N, C-alpha and C positions, 0 to 999 in steps of 0.2 A: 678613599677613592681619589682624592685630589692628587695623591702621590702615585697613582697607578702608572704602570709602564705603558698603558694604553693612551695616556694623555701626552700629547706632543706640545710643541711651542706654538706661540701665536702666529708665527709666519706660515705654519702649515694649515691654518684654518681656511676652509673653503666656504662653509656655511655655518652661521651661528644663530641659534634660537635663544632669545633672551627673555626669560620669565614669561613664557607663553602660557596663557590660560585659554581654554575653550569651553564655552557654555552653550549648549545646544538650545534651540527654541523651546523645547519641552522642559527646560531647566536642568537636564542631565549635564553633569560635569565631565568633560572629556579629558581635560588637562588642568593641572594646578601648578602654575608658575614653574613650568619646566624649562630648564636652561641646558643646552648642550652645544658643543662645537663639533662639527664634522671636519675631519682632517683629510688632507690629500693622501692618496695611496693607502687608505685604510678601509677594511671591510668591517662594518659595524652591524651587529645583530641586536634588534629590539626584542626582548623576551618579557613574558608576563601572561597571567591568566586572561581569559576572555573578558573584554570590557576594561582592561588595564589602561588603555590609551595608546597602544602601539600604533595602530593604523592612524589614529588622530594625529599623533606626533609626526609620523612619517609624511602624511599628507599636508601637514602644516609647514613642512620644510620647503614646499613650493607653492604654498597658499591655495592648494586645492581645498583645504579646510582653512577658513579665515579665522585667525585668533581673535578672541574677545578682548584680550589684553596682551601686551608684550610685542616684540618685533622680531623680524627675521632679517639678518644681514648676510650679504653675499660678497665674496671677494671681488673687487673690481666694480661693484655696482652700489655698494652701500646698503642702506635699509630699503627693503622692498615696500615702496609706498605708492607707486603709480603704475598705470597699465603698461607703460613702455618697459620698465625694468622687470616687472613681473613676467611679461611675455618673453623677454630676453632670457630670464632665468629658466622658465619652463622649456624654452627651445633647447637649452643646454642640459636639460635633465631628462634622462631616459626613465620612463615609468614601466614597471612590470606588474601586472595585476593578477589577483587570484583567479578571476574568471576570464583571463586572457584578453578580453576586449578586442577580439578579432571579428572580421566580417566573413562569415562562413561561405557566402556565395562567391567571394573573390578568391583568386589563387593565392598561394603562399607568397609568391613574389610580390603581388600587388599589395598584400598586407604589410610586407616588410618595407616597401616603397613609401608607405604612409609615414614612416619614421622620418622621411625627408620633407614632409609638408611644411613644417614650421620654418623652413629656410627659404620658402618661396612665397610669392603673392598668393592671395586666397583663390584667385581665378585659375591657378594652375591645377591640373589633375594628374593622377598617377599615369595617365596615358600620354601626357605632355612632357614627362620627365626625360632627360637625356639618356643616351646610351651609357654614358659614364655613370650616371646614378643607378641605372639598372645593373651595371657591372659591379658596382659597390654593394648593392643589395644581394646579389648572388654570392659575393665574397662573404658577406655577413651570414648568409645561409650555410655556406661551406663551413664556417667556424662552429656552427651548431649541428653539423653533419646532416643537413637537410637540403642540400642543393639539388639532389635528385628528386625532391618533391616540389620544386619551384612552381611547376605548372598545375599542381593538384589543387583542388578546392580545399579551403581550410577546414570545412566541416567534414571532410573525409579523413582527417587525421585523428590520432589518439590524443588523449589529454596531455600526455607527456610531450608529444610532438608539437601540439599547439602551444605549450608553454615555451618550447624552444623557438618557435616562430616569434613569440613575444620578446624573447631575449634578442633575437636577430633584429627585430624592429627597433628595440631600444638602442642597440649599438650602431644601427644605421644612422641614428641622429648625430653620431660622433659626439656623445655627451661628455660633459665634464663631471657629471654625477649620475649615479643610477639609484633609483628608489624602487624597491620591490616589496609589495604588500602581500604577505602570506602567499608566496609564489608556488608553494608545494602543498597547500592545504588539502587539495582534492586528489593528490597522487599517492600511489602506494609507496612503501619505504624504499624499494630499489630505485624506482623512477625519481623519487624525491632527492635521494643522495646524488644521483647522476646529474640532475638539473642543477643542484646547488654547487656541486664540484665544477661543473661546466661554467657556471656564472662566476665563481671565484677565480677560475683559471683565466677567463677573458678579462676580468677586472684587473688582475695582477699583470697580465701581459700588456695591457693598454694603459696601466697606471690610472685607472678610473676608480675613485672612491665609491663605495656603495653602502647603502643603509637598507637592511632587510628585516622585515618583521616576521617572526616565527613563533610557533607554539612548541616546537620540538627541541627540547634542551640538548639532546645528544647531537643533533645536527649543528646547533649553535656552537657547541664546544669543538666540533670538527672543522668548521669553516671560518669562524670569526677571528679577527685580530682583537676585537673589542666587543664587549657585551654590555648593553644597557638594560637594566631590569626595571620594569614599571609595575605599579600596583595602585589602583584607584586614582589614576591620573597623575601620580607622582613618581619621580625617578628615585628608586631606592638603591640602585647599584650602578656603577660605571667603572668597568675595569676589564682586565684580560680574562680569558677563559680559565686560566690557572687560579685567578683570584676569586672565581665564583665558587665559593665553598658551600658545603651542605647547609651551613647555618644561614648563608645569604639566600640560598634557594628556598629555605623554609620561610624566611621573611617575605619573599616574593609570592610564593604559592601556598604557604600554610601547610606544606608537607614536604618531605624529602623526596626529590625526584632524581634518582640516580639513573645512569645510562641503562643499567640492567632493568630497572623498574619501568622505564618508558618503553624499552624494547618489548617488554612482555605485555604491555597494555594495548 
């Protein structure tokens, strides 16, 4: 794994987690001394069975989950140790959630504008943002083919459309990193692949590195530059999709999961 083509040089490192461990209040272990580097211009997929630590690792990268041990370092900021640099890192990190985290009673445009909140004082509201910000939000909606829905209420959209709003909100932040936590878990296969392909295309066009947690092996192989496999809170694999052999998949899942096998399940 250390010699994988997915591993770049230290100058490309944007975020680094060093020996991160997470122990929850109930004693459950979320991560066991996990160390990874997130590289510029690379789309990384976290794979593993339920409870493997994918979401925990992803959320630890911007300290939405606080590590019990270890540290997170960010290029240009150093180790995230205080409120100021944690907020700065979160402001530069676009989050995409499984359950969308949208406000249904607000319009699509208003939800996307919320991606700009971190760049302004807390007293500012979506109604006080400038025409320039609104124009930028509309441009983000256009990139996910939803500009025509800008004035629709979010709760009137389909699940796939709501996830596209989530993508637009994330890129409205002008992020240096995107983290997506199971973004297609509730979508059908056709919508899932469309969403993931759209996200990959935007990240590549804008040179934004992304980390995406997924259950679906076949999607990971199609969109990832790099795959990290976890099991029981430990990293078992870190390499390219081509290096993810059936033997490695067996170590991660305890069974062979071929593309045909998953498509049939």
